[in-house]
N, C-alpha and C positions, 0 to 999 in steps of 0.2 A: 541512489536518490529515490526519495519517496514520491509517489504519484497519487493525487486525489482524483476522483471522478466527480465529486460534488463537494465543494470546499467545506472543510471542518465538520460536516455532517451534523452540525447543530440544526440544520434544516429539518432533521428528523422531528424536532420539537414542533415544527410548523403544523404537522398533521397529527398532533397528539389528541387524545380523547378530549372532547370539548364539553362544556357545561351542558346540563340537561336542556332538552327542547330543541326545536328545529332552528338551526343557526343560519343567518344570512350567508349565502354562498357567493363568493367572488368568482365570476366567470372569466373576466378579462381585465387587463390593465392596458391603458393607452397612455404611455408616458411621453412627455415633451420636456426635455432637459436642455438648458442652456448653461454652459460652463464658463466661469470666470476663473481662469487658472491662477492668476496673480493673487486673487483674493481668496482662493481655496473654497469658492462657493459655487452654487448653482441656483438658478431660478427654475422652478418645476411646476408642472401641471400633470396630474394623473386623473384620467377619466376612467372610472371603474364601472363595470356592468355587474349588478348584484341581483341574484334571485332570492326569493323568500324573505324579502326585507320587511321588517316590522315598522312600527311608528318611530323607533329610534334605532340608529345604526351606530355601532361602536367600532372604531378603527384605531390602530396603533401607528404612531409615527415618531421618528426620532425626537426626543424631548428638546434637542438643541435647535430644531428647525422652527421657523416662524411661519405660521399659516396666515395667509392674507385673505382668502375667500374660499367658501365652500358653497357649491350649488347642487341642487337635486333636480333632475329633469330640466336643467337650464334655468331654474329659479333659485335665487339666493336663499340659502338655508341658514337657520340658527344652529349654533353648536356651542358646546362647552369643552374646555380643556382641563385635564387632570394629570398631574405628575405622580400622584399617589393613587393607587387603585388596587383592587383585588386581582392578583395574578391568576387566580383560579378561574377568572372570567374567560381566559384564553386557553388555559391548559391546566391539567392536574398532574400530580406526581412529579412535580418539578425537581430536577436535580440542580445542583449548585450553579453550573454554567448556564442552564436554561433560565434560571431565575435572574442571573446577571443580564442575560439577553433581554428579557422582557422589561427589566427595570431601565433599560436604555431608552424606553419609549415613553411618550405621553399618550394618554387616552383621549380620543376625540369622540364625544357623544353628539351625534348629528340628528336633528329633528327631520323626520321624513313624512311629508304630507301626501306621498304617493304610495303608501304601503299596500294599497289594493292591487297594484300592478304586478304582473308576473316578474317583470324585470324593471329595475330602475337604474338610471345613470347618475352617478355622483362624481362631480369634478372638484378636486381639491388643489388649490394653488398655494404654493409655499416657496420659501427660500431656505437654503441650508448651508452651513459651514461644515466642511469635512476634511480633516487633515490628521488622521490617526498616525501614531508611530508604527514603525515596522519592527516586529519582534520575531524571535526564533520560536518556531513551534517545538514544544518539548514532548517527546514520547519516551518516557523512561530515560535510557542512556542514548537515545538517538535524536539527531537533529534533522528534521525532514525538509523543511522549507521555511521561508519567512512568511509571516502572516500579519494581517491588518484588517480592520473592518472596512476601511475606505480611505482613499487619498484623492484629493483634487489639488494639483499643483503643476508647475511648469515641467516637471519631469514626466508627467502623464496623469491619467486618472485610473482609479480602480475602485469600483463600487461593489460591495458584497451585501446580500440581504441581511447579514448580521448587523449592518448599520441602520436597518429599518429606514432606508432612504426613500421608500415609497409606502403609502398607507396600506395596511393589511389587517385581516382578522384571523388569518391562519385556518381558514375553513376548509382548505383543500388546495388542489392544484388548479392553476389558471393559465390562460394564454396571454402572452405579453407582446405588445408592440411598443417600440421605443424610437422616438425621433430625437436625435442627438446633435446639438449644435456646439461646435468647439472652434477655437481660433484656427485660422488658416495655417497649414503646415502640419496639423495633427489629423489623425484618423481614429475612428472608433470601431469597436466590434462588440457584439453580444449575440444572444441566441437568434436564430431565424434567418430569413431570406433578406438580402439587401434589395430594397424596393426603391430607394432614392439615394442618390449620391451627387451632390452638386456644391458649387462654391458660390457664395455671395460676398459682398464686400467684407473682407477681413475674417470670414468664417467658412467652415466646412460643415455641411448638413448631410447626415446619413440617417436613413430610416431602416430599421430592422424589424421584420414582422415574424413573430413566432409561428411555428408550424404545428405545434402540439402543446399540450399542457405541461407545466413544469412546476417544481416546488418553489423556485425563486429565481430571480434574474441577476446575473453578474454582468458588469459592464467594464470594459477596459479601453484605454486610448493612449496614444503616444505619438511621437514624431516618426511615424512609420512610412516606408515606401510599400506600395501594394504590388504584389506579383500574382497573376491569375492564370489558372489552367482549368481543365475540366476532366472529370472521369465519368464518361457517359453524360447524363443530365445533371451531374453534381458539380456545382461551382467550387473550385478550390482557391483559397486565398492564402498568400504568404504575407504577413504584416510584420516586417522586420525593420530594424534601424538601418540607415544607409550603409554603415560600415560592415553590415552582415548580409549584404545583398547576395553574395555567392552562396551563403548558407541557406538563404531563403529558397533558392532554386533547388537545392538538395531536398529540402523539407517538402516543398510542393510536389516534386516528383515522387517522393516516398509516399505521401498521402494518397496520391493517385494509385500507386501500386497496392497499398493496403486496402483501399476501398474496393478495387477490382477483385482482390483476393477474397475478402469477406463477403462480397456480393455472391460469389460462387459457393462459398462455404456455409454461410448462415442465412442468406436471403438479402434482398435489396436494401441498400443503405436507407435509413429512415428519413433523412433530411435532404434538402436541396443544396446545402453547402457544407463545407468544412473549412475552417480557418485555423491557421497556426499563427498565433500572435506572440511576439517577443516582449517580455515584461521588463520593467525597469527595476524590479527587485526579484529576489530568488523565489520562484514558484514552479510547480509542476502540476497544474490543475487541468482537469478536463470537464467541460460543460457540454450541454447539448449542441452539437454541430461546431464546436471550436475547442481549442486548447490554449492555455496561457503558460508559456515557459519562460523562465528567467534567462537573461542574456548569457550569464555564465553557464546555465544549463544547456542551452542550444549549442554551445560551442564544444561541449563534450562529445567526443567522436561516436560513442555508442548510443547516444540518445535517439538519433534518427533511425537506427536499425532495430531498436527494442522499445524504448519508452514511448516514442511517438506512436508506434503501432498499438501499444497498450491503450493510449488515449483514443485513438480512432476506434478500436474495438469496443470501448465503453459506450459508443453510440448505438451498439446493439444491446449490450448488457449494462444496464444502469440508467442510460439516457435514452434507450429505445424501449426496452422492457424495463419498467421501473421496479424498484425494490419495495416490497412490503416488509418494512423493518421490524414490525411486531412479530414476524415469523422467521426472522433471521436474514442477514445480508449474504446472499449467495453470489452476488455479482462480482465481488473482488476475486474470489477464487476462480470463477468461471472465466473472467477476463485474463487473469494471470495464466490460466491453462491454455486459453485460446490465443494468447499473444506471446508472452515471454517464453513459456515452455514450448509452444508449437514452433517458434522460430528456431529454437535449439534442435528440436526433433528433425525439422526439415533440412537443417544444415549438416548435422552429424549425430548419429545415434549415440556415440560415446558422450557427447556433450549433454544430450538429453538424459542419459543415465546419471551423469554427475549432478544434473539439476534436480532429478528426483531424489537422489541421495541427500542433497543439500536441504530439500524440504523436510525430509525425515529427520535430518541432523538438527535443523533449527528447532523442530518440535522437541526432540530429545534433550536439547541443551537449554531451551528457554521455558519449557512448560513443565510444571510439576503438579502434584496432587492438590496443592493449595491454590493454584491459579488457573487450573484447567476448567473448561466449560464446553458445552455442546455447540456445534455449528448453528443450531437453531437459535442460540442465544447471542450470536455474534452480531454486533451492530456496526462498529467502526474500529479502526486501528487506533489504539491509544498508547500501547507499549509494545516492546519486542515480543512478548508472549502472545499478545492479541494478534499480532501479524502472523506469527507462526501457526496460529489456529485458523484465523479468518481468511488468510491468503494461502498459506502453505498446506495445511491439512485439507482445506476446501479444494485446492487444485488437485491434490492427490486423490480425493474422493471422485472427482470427475475423471481422473485417469483410470481408476479402478472400474468405474461405471462403463467407460469406453471399452476396456478389456473384457468386461462381463457381457456386454450386448454385441460387441463387434464394431469395427470401425465404420462400416457403411450405415448401420442402424443408429449409431451414436450421433453422427452429424445430421442424419435425417430427422432424428428426434429433436435435436436442438433447433433445426429449421422450423419444425412444427411448434415448438415452444415459443419461438420468436414470433411466428405468424399469428398465433392464437392470443398472444399477450402484448402485442405491440401497443405502446402508449397506454398501458395499464399496469397496475401494481401486481406483482406476482411474488410467490414464496416458493420454498422448497417443495411444497405439496403440488404446485403447478408443474414443476420440473418432473416430479415423479409421475404425474398424470400423463404428461406428454410422452415420456419414455415407455410407460406401460401401454399406451395406446399404439405407439409406433412399433414396438417390439413384440407385444403379446405376452411379455414376462410379468410375473407378479414380483414387484420390487419393494414390497412393504418391508421385508426383512432388511434389505439393503439400506434404505433411508432411515429405518428405525435404529439400525446398528451404527451407521456412520454419521448421521445428521442429528438425530434425537439423543443419541448416547454420546458420552464424552470418553476421552482416553484413547489409547492406542495399544495394540498388542505388542508384547515382546516375546520373541521366539528363541527357544534354546534347542539346539541339536544335541540331545543327550547320548544317543547311540547310533552307530551306523556300522553294520556288518553284513556279510553274506551268509545265507543258510541254504541248505539243500532240503527239498521236500518233494516226495513222490517223483523223483527223477528230474526235478527242475530246480533251477537256482533262483533264489529270491534275495532282494535287498531288504534287510530287516532294520527299520528305523524307529527311534523313539524321539518324538518332537513334542516339546512342552510349550503349551500356550496357556499361561496361568490366568489371563484376563478373561472376562465373560463375554467373548465375542462368539456368537452362535455359529457363524459361518465365516471361514477364512479360506481364500484360495491362495495357497502357497506355491508360487512358481518354483520349478526346479530345473536344473541342468544336470544330466547324467552322462558322463563321458565314458566311452569305450575306446578301444584302440584306434579305430578308424572312423568313428562317428560320434555325434552328440544327440542325445534324446532330450527334448524339451516337453514339459508337461506341468500339471497342477495337482497338488495334494490338497484334499479337502480336510481342514482342521476344525476340530471342535474344542471347547474349553477343556483344560487339563492336559493329561498325558495322552498323546496319540501314538498308538502302535500301528505301524504301517508295514505291510508286506507287499513288495512290488516285484513282479516277475522280471528277471533279467534276460537280456538277449545275448549275453556273452559275459566275459570277464570285465567288471567295472574298474575304472581307474580313479574316478573322482565323482562325488556328488556335491552340488552347490544348491543352497536354498536361497531363493530370491536374490540372486547375484546381480540382477539388473535393477533392483529396488522398485519393483512394480507394485508392491504392497505397502500401504501406509502403516508404519509401525515404529516402535521405539528401537533404535539401533543399539547393538552391542558395541562396546568401546573399540573392539578390534576391527570393526567393519569400516571405520572412517578415520581419517587422520586427525590429529589434534588440531583444533582451530580456535581462533580468538573468541568465537561465540560461546565455547565451553566455559571460558573464564567470565565473560561479560554476563552470561546467563546463569551462572552458578549462584545458588542461594547463599553459599558460604564463600563469598569472594572477599579477599583481602587485597587492598591496594597498598603496596609497600613503597614508602617515600625514602629516598636516599638521604643519609646524613653526611656523606663524604663529598657531596658535589659543591662546586663553586656557588657563591651566593646567587648570582644571576640565574644559573642553571637550576638551582634548588627552587628558586621563586617560580620559575616557569613550570616545573613539575607540580608544585602546589596549586598553581592556577589551572593546570590540566586536570588535577584531581577534582576541582569544582565542576569542570565540564563533564567528566566521565561519571561522576557520582552525584549528579544534580538531584537525584531522588533520595539520596542518603541510604541506598540499599547495601552498599559495600562498607566494610570496616576499613578504616584508614589507620595504618600503623607506621612508625619509623622502623627502619631496618634493624635497629638495635633492640627493638621490643620483641623480636621473634626468636624463639628457641627451636632447636632441631626437632624436639618432640611435637611442636606445633604443626610441622609441615604436612602431616598425614590428614589433618582435619579440614583443609581448605584448598580452594584454588587461589592462585596468587597472580596479581598484576604487578610486576616488578618494574619500577621506573628507575632508569639509570643503568650505566654499565658496571662491570665488576669493580672498577676503580672507585666508583661512587656509592654503590649499594652493597652493604655487607652481607645481605642474605645469600649472595653467591657463595660465600664461605661455608654456608650450611648446606647448600644444594649440591656442591661438588662431592662431598663425602656420601651424600644420600644417593648419588648416581646420576646427577644431571650436571654436565659440564657444557656451558654455553659454547665453548669452542668446538663441540661436536657438530654444531649446526651453523655457526657463523665465525669467521675469522676477523678479529678486531685489530686495527692498527693503533698501537699505543701512542704513536707519535702525533698523528693529526686527528685521531678520533674516527677515521674512516673505517671501512669494513669491506669484506668480500662475502657474498652470499650467492649460492648456487652458481659459482663460477664467474660472477660479475663483481667488479670492484667499484666502490663508491667513495668519494671524498668531497670535502668542502662542507656546505650546509646540507647535511644528509641525516637520515634517521632510519631505524629499522624496527621491525616487530617480528618476533618468532614465538611460537607457542609449542610447548612440548607437554607430554604427559607428566604428571607429578610422580616422580620415582617412588615417593613414600606412599602414594595411594593413586593408582591409575584411574580411579573414578573422578579424580580432580585433575586440573591442568595448570600449567604455569606459563604466563606470557611475560616476555621481556620486551620493554620498549625503551629506546635510548636515542637521543639526538645530539648533534655536535654543537648546536647553538640554542639559545633560549627561543629565538624566533622560530627556528625549525621545529622545536619541541611542540610549540603551540600550533604552528601551521599544520603539521602533519598529525599531531596527536588528536586534535579535535575531529579528524576524519576517520579515526580507527573504527568508530561504530558502524561505518558503512562497509567495512571489510571483514565482517564477522566470520564468513565462511572460510577464510584463508588461514594457512599455517604460518606463512611468512610474507613480509612486505618490505619493500625498500622505497624510500622517498628521497627526492632531491629538490630542495627549495619548495616543499609542499606538494610537488607533483609525484604521483605514484609511478615508479619506474620498473618495479618488479613485484609480482604477486604469484602465489601458488600454494600448493598443498604437498605435504610429504606423501610418499608412495605408501599404499596399503599393501602389505605382502601376504598376510594371512587373515582369513575371516573365520570366526568361530562357527559360522553356519556352512562351512565346507569340510569335507572329509575325504582324505586320500586313502585308497585301499592298497595294501602291500601285496 
C-alpha cells in the first residue's frame, strides 16, 4: 500500500515562484466551518492575518462557493469576483495539473483601506457545496489509494486544500486554527492541538489550533469513537468507527511506542498530539500530527507494525522539518529508511538484507537510461520508477551514509539536522551541512556522487585467483566498475577454513586490479553479499520477480484465445487495469512465434489449457510444471507444498529461457471474479517470485532461492 505524507503533493505549487514585487503574506487563517452533511455544504468564515498588504488584496477561492461578505479590519470591504484571470498572477511555469488546480478557483479582488498597517485582518464569509467523486490514484501500473478533492456527506467529511475551500494567495506557509461544527454523533480532526470539544443542541464543536506553519490544511470527520492515551506530554487519539474499537486500542498503543522510540532516536516529537483517524474511503495519508487511514487499510495486519510507524516518523521528516522541493525531496527516502527499513533491521538482520536487495532490485527492474534522474530532481512519486529512485535509492543513500560515518555519528547528525531545521524548509545541502559539522568529514564527493548525479554502478567480478609474491600469498582480483562513480566502497566477505574476514575495497571507475594479502588458504570471496552498496544487480544475484516483467520496457501481455468466454472477458478487463498507461504491448497467444521469445518479457494470462504460448515455452526450456502443479479437474493447484482449490489464483515468475535478461510471469485464476479480484492486486507484490490467492486474499508469497551469485568466487 502506498503512503503519502502530504496529499498529492500538488501543494508544491502553493509555494511556486510568484510574480514580481513584494507579495502580501498570509500569516494565519482562523477558520469557522459549520457542516450540513445532508446538503453536502458548509457555511464558513475565514479570518486571515496578512502582512505587506497593498491597496488591493487578491485571493483565490473555489469558484463554486458563494461569498456573502468580506470585511477588512472589521469594516465591510468592496470586492470583485473573476472566474477568468491570469494564472501567472499566482505562479509561473505551471504544469498541466497545477493549471487545472488554479482554474478551480475564482479570483477575489478586495479593496484595502488599511494598506499602511503592518498587518491587516480580512474576514471572508461564504458558503460552499462540496461532494467530489472518489477515484483511484493512478501511478503507472500501480493503484495507491483513492483520491478526491473533498466530500461533505453523511458518510463523513474530507477537505483537501486542492478544493481551495479556504481563501489563499499561495504566498507561503501559514498557521491555521479551525473551529469545526458538525452534527452530533460525528467527530472531526485536523492539524494542531484540541483546545475545545463540547456538544450543543444537535451538534459537536471541536477547535483545533495549529502549532506550526504548514502548506495547507486537511480536515476529516466521521462517526468515530475517540480513544485517548499519552506518550509523555503528547496526546494520542484513536478516531475509529465503533466496529473497529479493538483495532483502535492497538493503533493508539503502537503510536505511543513509536513516539517514544523516535524521541530517543531523532529528538523530541514536534507536536502536542498525534491522531490516527479511520477514513470512509481508501487512504494512507500522513499530515502534521495525524494520519488518515482507510477502513480496509487499518484492518490489514501489517499496517500497525510498519505503515503506521512510517506516518508517525513523517512528523520528524516532512512535517517537522519541511522539504525544500526546489532542491529535491529527501524526506521520503529518509522516512523509509528510518521506519520501514529500520523495523526490519531491529527484527532480523536477514530481513534487513532482503529489504536492501529489494531496493536495489526495484531500481534495476524499473529504472533505465531513458527515465533515470538525480535525487536532487525528485519531487514526488508518480510512477513505479519514480518510487524506485525517490524512495528506494534515497533510502540506500542514507544507508551508505550511515555505514560511512558510523552508527553513532549518523544518528547524532540526524538529531542535529532536525534540531537546526525544525519547522523550516531544508534540502539535501542542509543534510550534508549537518553531517559534516557533526562528523568532521568532507562529504562533498558523497552528495555530489549520490544526490546530484544519477545512475547506479554495476559491478563485475572478472577474475579471482591466488598468487605468491615475496614469500607471501595474495588474493589477485579484477573488479570492473564501468560507470563514472569516483569512489565506491565495495564490501567483501573472505572465507578461510575457520574464520571470515570482512572489509571494504575502494573502487574507482573502470578496471580495478586489487592485490589483497591473505592470512591462509582462502575458500571463497563474496562481494557485497549483504547488499550494503546501492547498485544495479546482476541477474544471478536475485530471484526472478514480478517487478522484472512489470518494469521491463519490452513487456508483452499475452491474452489467451482458448479460455471460456467469461474467463477471457475477465482477462481482457485485467489488461486494462495492468496496462492503464499503454506501456505494454498486448497480443493474442496465437500472434507469438518461437523466435519472438528472446526479445521480450511476457505476462502470460491463463493456464496451459487456455493460453497457447506455453506450447512455445516448453521446448524453449520453461515448463510451468517445474514450479507449480495444476489440477486439471477443478483448476486448483499446488505451490510450494500447499494445495489450493475453489476460487483461487496464482502468479509465478521465471527467467525467460530464451533470454535471461527478460522474465516471464504466468497468472491464472479459476473464476472471472477471482481473476479480477486478485489480478488488480498484482502491482503491490512486485518483489515476489510466486503468489497464491484465495477469494482475493493472499495466502502464499515468496521468492525462489538464489544459489549462486556472479559476485562470488570459490577457490579450488
